[in-house]
C-alpha positions as CSV (number, residue, x, y, z in Angstrom):
1,X,-67.4,-23.9,-43.0
2,X,-71.2,-25.2,-44.1
3,X,-71.8,-21.6,-45.4
4,X,-68.4,-21.8,-47.5
5,X,-69.3,-25.2,-48.9
6,X,-73.0,-23.8,-49.9
7,X,-71.6,-20.8,-51.4
8,X,-69.2,-22.8,-53.5
9,X,-71.8,-24.9,-54.8
10,X,-74.0,-21.9,-56.0
11,X,-70.9,-20.6,-57.4
12,X,-70.2,-23.6,-59.6
13,X,-74.0,-23.9,-60.6
14,X,-73.9,-20.4,-61.8
15,X,-70.7,-20.9,-63.7
16,X,-72.1,-23.9,-65.3
17,X,-75.2,-22.2,-66.4
18,X,-73.2,-19.3,-67.7
19,X,-71.2,-21.7,-69.9
20,X,-74.4,-23.4,-71.0
21,X,-75.9,-20.0,-72.3
22,X,-72.6,-18.9,-73.7
23,X,-72.1,-22.2,-75.6
24,X,-75.7,-21.8,-76.9
25,X,-75.3,-18.3,-78.1
26,X,-72.0,-19.3,-79.7
27,X,-73.3,-22.1,-81.6
28,X,-76.6,-20.5,-82.6
29,X,-74.9,-17.5,-84.0
30,X,-72.1,-19.4,-85.8
31,X,-73.5,-22.7,-87.2
32,X,-75.8,-23.2,-89.8
33,X,-79.2,-24.4,-89.7
34,X,-78.0,-28.0,-90.3
35,X,-76.0,-28.1,-87.5
36,X,-78.2,-26.1,-85.1
37,X,-80.3,-29.1,-84.0
38,X,-76.8,-31.1,-83.2
39,X,-75.5,-28.0,-81.3
40,X,-78.7,-27.9,-79.2
41,X,-78.5,-31.4,-78.1
42,X,-75.0,-30.8,-77.2
43,X,-75.9,-28.0,-75.0
44,X,-78.6,-29.9,-73.5
45,X,-76.2,-32.6,-72.5
46,X,-73.8,-29.9,-71.0
47,X,-76.6,-28.3,-69.3
48,X,-77.8,-31.7,-67.9
49,X,-74.4,-32.7,-67.0
50,X,-74.2,-29.4,-65.2
51,X,-77.1,-29.8,-63.2
52,X,-76.0,-33.3,-62.2
53,X,-72.6,-32.0,-60.9
54,X,-74.8,-29.4,-59.2
55,X,-76.7,-31.9,-57.5
56,X,-73.8,-34.0,-56.4
57,X,-72.0,-31.0,-54.9
58,X,-75.2,-29.9,-53.0
59,X,-75.5,-33.6,-51.6
60,X,-71.9,-33.5,-50.6
61,X,-72.6,-30.2,-48.9
62,X,-75.5,-31.5,-47.1
63,X,-73.5,-34.5,-45.7
64,X,-70.8,-32.3,-44.5
65,X,-73.1,-30.0,-42.8
66,X,-74.8,-32.9,-41.0
67,X,-71.4,-34.3,-39.9
68,X,-70.3,-30.8,-38.7
69,X,-73.5,-30.4,-36.8
70,X,-73.3,-33.8,-35.0
71,X,-69.7,-33.2,-34.0
72,X,-70.7,-29.6,-32.7
73,X,-73.5,-31.4,-30.6
74,X,-71.1,-34.0,-29.4
75,X,-68.7,-31.5,-28.2
76,X,-71.4,-29.3,-26.6
77,X,-72.6,-32.4,-24.6
78,X,-69.2,-33.2,-23.4
79,X,-68.5,-29.9,-22.2
80,X,-71.9,-29.9,-20.3
81,X,-70.8,-33.2,-18.6
82,X,-67.5,-31.7,-17.5
83,X,-69.1,-28.6,-16.2
84,X,-71.4,-30.9,-14.2
85,X,-68.6,-33.0,-12.7
86,X,-66.7,-29.7,-11.9
87,X,-69.8,-28.5,-10.2
88,X,-70.0,-31.6,-8.2
89,X,-66.4,-31.3,-7.0
90,X,-66.8,-27.7,-6.0
91,X,-69.9,-28.5,-3.9
92,X,-68.0,-31.3,-2.2
93,X,-64.9,-29.0,-1.4
94,X,-67.3,-26.5,-0.1
95,X,-69.0,-28.8,2.2
96,X,-65.6,-30.1,3.4
97,X,-64.5,-26.5,4.2
98,X,-67.4,-25.8,6.0
99,X,-67.0,-29.0,8.4
100,X,-63.4,-27.9,8.9
101,X,-64.3,-24.5,9.7
102,X,-66.7,-25.8,12.3
103,X,-64.0,-28.1,13.9
104,X,-61.5,-25.4,14.0
105,X,-64.0,-23.2,15.8
106,X,-64.6,-25.8,18.3
107,X,-60.7,-26.4,18.9
108,X,-60.4,-22.6,19.3
109,X,-62.9,-22.6,22.0
110,X,-61.4,-25.6,23.8
111,X,-57.6,-24.0,23.5
112,X,-59.2,-20.8,25.0
113,X,-60.6,-22.8,28.0
114,X,-57.4,-24.6,28.3
115,X,-55.3,-21.3,28.2
116,X,-57.5,-19.9,31.0
117,X,-56.7,-23.0,33.0
118,X,-52.9,-22.7,32.4
119,X,-52.7,-19.1,33.3
120,X,-54.7,-19.9,36.5
121,X,-52.2,-23.0,37.3
122,X,-49.4,-20.7,36.7
123,X,-50.5,-18.0,38.9
124,X,-51.0,-20.9,41.8
125,X,-47.4,-22.2,41.0
126,X,-45.9,-18.7,41.1
127,X,-47.4,-18.2,44.6
128,X,-46.5,-21.7,45.7
129,X,-42.8,-20.8,44.7
130,X,-42.9,-17.6,46.6
131,X,-44.0,-19.6,49.7
132,X,-41.4,-22.1,49.4
133,X,-38.6,-19.5,48.6
134,X,-39.7,-17.5,51.4
135,X,-39.6,-20.7,53.6
136,X,-36.2,-21.6,52.3
137,X,-34.8,-18.3,52.9
138,X,-35.9,-18.2,56.7
139,X,-34.5,-22.0,57.1
140,X,-31.2,-21.1,55.4
141,X,-30.9,-17.6,56.8
142,X,-29.8,-16.2,53.3
143,X,-31.6,-14.1,50.7
144,X,-31.8,-15.4,47.1
145,X,-28.9,-12.9,46.0
146,X,-26.7,-14.3,48.5
147,X,-27.5,-17.7,47.9
148,X,-26.7,-17.1,44.3
149,X,-23.5,-15.4,44.9
150,X,-22.6,-18.3,47.1
151,X,-23.4,-20.8,44.3
152,X,-21.6,-18.6,41.6
153,X,-18.6,-18.5,43.8
154,X,-18.5,-22.2,44.6
155,X,-18.8,-23.0,40.8
156,X,-15.9,-20.4,39.9
157,X,-13.6,-22.2,42.7
158,X,-14.5,-25.6,41.2
159,X,-14.0,-24.4,37.6
160,X,-10.7,-23.0,38.5
161,X,-9.6,-26.0,40.3
162,X,-10.5,-28.0,37.1
163,X,-8.9,-25.8,34.9
164,X,-5.8,-25.8,37.1
165,X,-5.6,-29.5,37.1
166,X,-6.3,-29.8,33.3
167,X,-3.6,-27.2,32.6
168,X,-1.2,-29.3,34.8
169,X,-2.1,-32.4,33.0
170,X,-1.7,-30.8,29.6
171,X,1.5,-29.2,30.3
172,X,2.9,-32.4,32.0
173,X,1.8,-34.2,28.7
174,X,3.4,-31.6,26.3
175,X,6.6,-31.3,28.2
176,X,7.2,-35.1,28.0
177,X,7.0,-34.7,24.1
178,X,8.4,-31.0,23.6
179,X,11.1,-31.4,26.1
180,X,12.9,-34.3,24.7
181,X,13.0,-33.1,21.3
182,X,14.1,-29.3,22.2
183,X,16.6,-30.9,24.5
184,X,18.2,-33.0,21.6
185,X,18.1,-30.0,19.4
186,X,19.9,-27.6,21.6
187,X,22.3,-30.2,23.2
188,X,23.2,-31.3,19.8
189,X,24.0,-27.6,18.7
190,X,25.8,-26.7,22.0
191,X,27.9,-30.0,21.9
192,X,29.1,-29.3,18.2
193,X,30.2,-25.8,19.4
194,X,32.9,-24.7,22.0
195,X,34.6,-21.5,22.2
196,X,37.0,-19.6,24.6
197,X,35.6,-16.8,26.6
198,X,38.0,-13.7,27.3
199,X,37.2,-11.5,30.4
200,X,36.4,-7.7,29.6
201,X,39.2,-5.4,30.8
202,X,39.1,-1.4,30.5
203,X,42.7,-1.2,31.1
204,X,45.8,-2.4,29.3
205,X,49.4,-2.8,31.3
206,X,52.6,-2.3,29.5
207,X,55.5,-3.8,31.3
208,X,58.7,-1.7,31.5
209,X,62.5,-3.0,31.5
210,X,63.0,-0.7,34.5
211,X,61.7,2.2,36.5
212,X,64.0,4.7,34.8
213,X,61.8,4.4,31.7
214,X,58.9,5.9,33.5
215,X,60.7,9.3,33.6
216,X,61.7,9.0,29.8
217,X,58.1,8.2,29.1
218,X,57.1,11.3,31.2
219,X,59.4,13.5,29.3
220,X,60.5,17.1,30.4
221,X,57.7,18.8,31.9
222,X,55.3,15.9,30.9
223,X,55.5,16.7,27.3
224,X,56.0,12.9,26.1
225,X,53.0,11.6,28.1
226,X,50.8,14.6,27.0
227,X,51.7,13.8,23.2
228,X,51.0,10.3,23.5
229,X,47.3,11.1,25.3
230,X,46.6,13.7,23.0
231,X,47.3,11.4,19.9
232,X,45.5,8.1,21.2
233,X,42.9,9.6,23.5
234,X,43.8,7.5,26.5
235,X,44.9,8.1,30.0
236,X,48.4,6.9,30.8
237,X,48.8,6.3,34.4
238,X,52.3,6.1,35.9
239,X,52.1,5.3,39.6
240,X,54.4,3.4,42.3
241,X,53.8,0.1,40.8
242,X,57.2,-1.2,39.9
243,X,58.2,-1.7,36.1
244,X,54.6,-1.1,35.1
245,X,52.4,1.3,33.1
246,X,48.7,1.4,32.8
247,X,46.7,2.7,30.0
248,X,43.0,3.4,30.6
249,X,40.2,4.1,28.0
250,X,36.7,3.2,27.4
251,X,37.4,2.7,23.6
252,X,39.2,-0.7,23.1
253,X,40.5,0.1,19.8
254,X,42.3,3.6,21.0
255,X,43.3,1.6,24.2
256,X,45.0,-0.9,21.8
257,X,46.5,1.7,19.5
258,X,48.2,3.2,22.6
259,X,49.4,0.0,24.0
260,X,51.3,-0.9,20.7
261,X,52.7,2.5,20.0
262,X,54.0,2.4,23.8
263,X,55.5,-0.9,23.3
264,X,57.3,0.2,20.1
265,X,58.6,3.2,21.8
266,X,60.1,1.2,24.9
267,X,61.5,-1.3,22.2
268,X,62.9,1.6,20.1
269,X,64.2,3.6,23.1
270,X,63.9,6.9,21.2
271,X,61.0,8.7,23.1
272,X,60.1,12.1,21.9
273,X,57.1,13.9,20.4
274,X,58.0,13.3,17.0
275,X,58.9,9.5,17.3
276,X,55.7,9.1,19.5
277,X,53.6,10.6,16.5
278,X,55.3,8.1,14.1
279,X,54.9,5.0,16.3
280,X,51.0,5.8,16.9
281,X,50.5,6.1,13.2
282,X,52.3,2.6,12.8
283,X,50.2,1.2,15.6
284,X,47.0,2.7,13.9
285,X,47.9,1.0,10.6
286,X,48.5,-2.2,12.5
287,X,45.2,-2.0,14.3
288,X,43.4,-1.4,11.1
289,X,45.2,-4.2,9.7
290,X,44.2,-6.6,12.7
291,X,40.5,-5.4,12.5
292,X,40.3,-6.2,8.9
293,X,41.9,-9.4,9.4
294,X,39.8,-10.4,12.4
295,X,36.6,-9.5,10.5
296,X,37.5,-11.8,7.5
297,X,38.4,-14.5,9.8
298,X,35.1,-14.3,11.5
299,X,33.3,-14.7,8.3
300,X,35.3,-17.6,7.0
301,X,34.9,-19.3,10.5
302,X,31.1,-18.9,10.1
303,X,31.1,-19.5,6.2
304,X,29.6,-16.3,5.0
305,X,30.7,-14.7,2.0
306,X,29.6,-11.4,0.1
307,X,29.7,-9.1,3.2
308,X,30.6,-5.3,2.3
309,X,33.8,-4.1,3.3
310,X,32.2,-1.6,5.8
311,X,30.4,-4.4,7.6
312,X,33.6,-6.7,7.8
313,X,35.7,-3.6,9.4
314,X,33.0,-3.1,11.9
315,X,32.8,-6.6,12.7
316,X,36.5,-6.7,13.2
317,X,36.3,-3.8,15.6
318,X,34.2,-6.3,18.0
319,X,37.6,-8.0,18.5
320,X,38.4,-5.1,21.1
321,X,34.6,-5.0,22.4
322,X,33.3,-6.7,25.4
323,X,30.1,-7.1,27.1
324,X,29.8,-8.7,30.4
325,X,33.2,-9.9,30.4
326,X,32.6,-11.8,27.1
327,X,34.4,-10.9,23.9
328,X,31.9,-9.6,21.5
329,X,33.2,-11.1,18.4
330,X,33.8,-14.5,19.9
331,X,30.2,-14.1,21.1
332,X,29.0,-13.2,17.6
333,X,30.8,-16.0,15.8
334,X,29.3,-18.2,18.6
335,X,25.7,-17.2,18.0
336,X,26.1,-17.5,14.3
337,X,27.4,-21.1,14.4
338,X,24.6,-21.8,17.0
339,X,21.8,-20.2,14.9
340,X,23.1,-22.3,11.6
341,X,22.9,-25.5,13.6
342,X,19.5,-24.9,15.1
343,X,18.2,-23.8,11.6
344,X,19.7,-27.0,10.3
345,X,17.8,-29.0,12.9
346,X,14.6,-27.6,12.2
347,X,14.5,-27.0,8.5
348,X,15.0,-23.3,8.4
349,X,17.2,-20.9,6.3
350,X,20.8,-21.7,7.5
351,X,22.4,-18.9,5.7
352,X,19.9,-16.2,7.0
353,X,20.3,-17.6,10.4
354,X,24.0,-17.3,10.3
355,X,24.0,-13.8,8.7
356,X,21.5,-12.5,11.6
357,X,23.8,-14.4,14.2
358,X,27.1,-12.9,13.2
359,X,25.9,-9.2,12.9
360,X,23.3,-9.2,15.7
361,X,25.6,-7.2,17.9
362,X,27.2,-5.3,15.1
363,X,25.7,-2.0,16.5
364,X,28.0,-2.4,19.7
365,X,31.1,-1.4,17.5
366,X,29.5,2.2,17.4
367,X,27.5,2.4,20.7
368,X,30.3,4.9,22.1
369,X,29.9,7.2,18.9
370,X,25.9,6.8,18.4
371,X,23.3,6.8,21.1
372,X,20.7,4.3,21.3
373,X,20.1,0.5,21.8
374,X,22.7,-1.7,20.0
375,X,20.1,-3.6,18.4
376,X,18.4,-0.7,16.4
377,X,22.0,0.7,15.8
378,X,22.9,-2.7,14.3
379,X,19.7,-3.0,12.4
380,X,20.3,0.5,10.7
381,X,23.8,-0.3,9.5
382,X,22.7,-3.7,8.2
383,X,19.8,-2.1,6.4
384,X,22.3,0.6,5.0
385,X,24.7,-2.2,3.6
386,X,21.8,-4.1,1.9
387,X,21.7,-7.2,4.3
388,X,18.2,-9.5,3.5
389,X,15.1,-8.6,5.3
390,X,15.2,-11.8,7.6
391,X,18.8,-11.3,8.8
392,X,17.7,-7.5,9.3
393,X,14.8,-8.7,11.6
394,X,17.1,-11.0,13.6
395,X,19.4,-8.1,14.4
396,X,16.6,-5.9,15.2
397,X,14.5,-8.3,17.3
398,X,17.4,-10.4,19.0
399,X,16.4,-8.8,22.3
400,X,12.5,-8.9,21.7
401,X,9.7,-11.1,22.7
402,X,8.0,-10.9,19.3
403,X,9.7,-12.3,16.4
404,X,8.6,-11.8,12.7
405,X,10.6,-14.6,11.0
406,X,11.6,-17.9,12.5
407,X,15.3,-16.9,11.9
408,X,14.9,-14.2,14.1
409,X,13.5,-16.4,16.8
410,X,16.6,-18.7,16.2
411,X,19.1,-15.7,16.4
412,X,17.5,-14.7,19.8
413,X,17.5,-18.2,21.1
414,X,21.1,-18.7,20.2
415,X,22.2,-15.4,21.8
416,X,20.6,-16.5,25.0
417,X,22.1,-20.0,24.9
418,X,25.5,-18.3,24.2
419,X,25.0,-15.8,27.1
420,X,23.8,-18.3,29.5
421,X,26.6,-20.9,29.2
422,X,28.4,-21.1,32.3
423,X,31.5,-18.9,32.4
424,X,30.5,-17.1,29.3
425,X,29.7,-13.7,31.4
426,X,30.4,-12.4,34.5
427,X,29.1,-9.5,36.5
428,X,30.2,-7.6,39.9
429,X,29.6,-8.9,43.1
430,X,27.1,-6.1,43.9
431,X,24.8,-6.6,40.9
432,X,25.1,-10.3,41.4
433,X,23.7,-10.3,45.0
434,X,21.2,-7.6,44.1
435,X,19.8,-10.0,41.3
436,X,19.5,-13.0,43.6
437,X,17.8,-10.9,46.3
438,X,15.3,-9.5,43.8
439,X,14.6,-13.1,42.6
440,X,14.0,-14.2,46.2
441,X,11.6,-11.3,46.8
442,X,9.7,-12.1,43.8
443,X,9.2,-15.6,44.9
444,X,8.1,-14.7,48.4
445,X,5.6,-12.2,47.3
446,X,3.0,-14.6,46.7
447,X,0.6,-16.0,49.2
448,X,1.1,-19.6,50.8
449,X,5.1,-19.4,50.3
450,X,7.0,-19.9,53.3
451,X,10.8,-19.3,52.1
452,X,12.5,-18.8,48.8
453,X,16.2,-19.7,48.0
454,X,18.1,-18.5,44.8
455,X,20.6,-21.2,43.7
456,X,23.1,-22.1,41.2
457,X,24.3,-18.7,40.8
458,X,20.6,-17.3,40.1
459,X,19.7,-20.1,37.5
460,X,17.2,-21.6,39.8
461,X,14.8,-20.5,42.6
462,X,13.4,-23.1,44.9
463,X,10.1,-21.9,46.7
464,X,9.1,-23.6,49.8
465,X,5.3,-23.5,50.3
466,X,3.0,-24.2,53.3
467,X,1.2,-27.8,52.7
468,X,-1.5,-26.8,54.6
469,X,-2.4,-23.7,52.2
470,X,-2.2,-25.4,48.8
471,X,-2.4,-28.8,47.1
472,X,-0.2,-30.2,44.3
473,X,-2.3,-28.5,41.6
474,X,-2.1,-25.2,43.1
475,X,1.6,-25.7,43.6
476,X,2.0,-26.3,39.8
477,X,-0.1,-23.0,39.2
478,X,2.1,-21.2,41.6
479,X,5.3,-22.3,39.9
480,X,3.9,-21.0,36.5
481,X,2.7,-17.6,38.0
482,X,6.3,-17.1,39.9
483,X,8.0,-17.6,36.5
484,X,5.6,-15.2,34.6
485,X,6.3,-12.5,37.4
486,X,9.9,-13.0,37.1
487,X,9.9,-12.5,33.4
488,X,7.9,-9.3,33.6
489,X,9.8,-7.7,36.6
490,X,13.5,-8.7,36.2
491,X,15.9,-8.6,33.6
492,X,18.2,-11.8,33.4
493,X,20.5,-13.7,30.8
494,X,19.3,-17.1,29.7
495,X,16.5,-18.7,31.9
496,X,15.7,-19.2,35.3
497,X,14.1,-22.6,36.7
498,X,11.3,-22.1,39.2
499,X,10.9,-25.2,41.5
500,X,8.0,-25.2,44.0
501,X,8.5,-27.8,46.9
502,X,5.3,-28.8,48.8
503,X,6.4,-30.9,51.9
504,X,4.2,-32.7,54.5
505,X,5.8,-33.8,57.6
506,X,4.3,-36.2,60.3
507,X,6.2,-36.1,63.9
508,X,5.3,-38.1,66.9
509,X,7.3,-39.1,69.9
510,X,7.6,-42.5,71.4
511,X,7.6,-42.4,75.2
């Protein structure tokens, strides 16, 4: 900056001098002699003024240079002071680091000595532990492995006992709350519904006005009875029973057609092949009308509309179908109503539950024509006619333990309730006795069981246990195990109650 100021001053002086010389030359050449002296004086004044300005500029530049020099010296002085302070700080830090390093070296030496002492003490402790362990093994006559297994076994027994006790307490607590709600829902649904039960038959009996009618039914060389059997697909049994003809067939619809045709022939009195064919056709039309009407009445009773005519006809065929002595159509209507009531109680879809309940056994209408489980056949039929997915799952899963929808579970529950209702189903004496025997054998197959009795037509099994072999908690666990075993090994309708009785008796004699 100082150099720039000096150069500016010198430039100004040069300019002023040049102007003075130029002015002098100008006036010298242009003016006359009279004015020459005045112009010279004017030029001198200009030169004096320029010199004065030059001096002022030089003084100002000198002052500015002095100021700049002083500021630079002050700045250098401050920087030197800051450097001195930093040097002192670095020196102090270096001294502190040296002291810390020395302290760390001393601590490391002490830790090394302590580590050696700890290792020595650890070795002594291990040796002492081995001596004590050897002494304990000699005293207890057990090895470490045997003692560990004994402790683990004891712990497992205690844990199992605690778990069984806790399960018993939780089960008791949950039953107090759940049983009451479930009982109210199921009882309410069952109390609101009551249907008739019709026993299953595989034969139909037709009364005759007299025994002479048997000969007319047989016809010359048996042509009448052969015609009736060939047109209807049934077996007509004419034996020594007075005034009775028996019709036998596994297909209830064909059996009903034969029965109606035979009754019409007896009432008409004209029994010959052409008349038999005519009466069979009329009976078929009448049965078809009855089937359609039965299907419609079932939908009206349940309150379901919009079913395809094919489904209604299959539903009506169940009027002539029986299962375990129970009429399948009445059972289906009952299951539909129960499903709807249960759905209403728990907030599920009532229409879906009713639809699944009404059609859950629809496959039984075709089990004599299509092989396979009736649940799968019914599900395929429902899917074919566009039934909603939840009702389809109810039909497919009504005999399954896994349920995809809540309505499917309700249909299965309603089916079990309907089947388990006293008097709803019947079975042969042989199957009945076998089921009771199997139930007792499952119960007596557990350790600690003294005797087992199946009672209430196999709806309950009472198990007598040896009181010295188990306590109350083990008895509760045994009841749960027996129930699970029954579920896995036996097939039964409804549910079976397992009651474990543990009784302790003390007997003394007074003499």
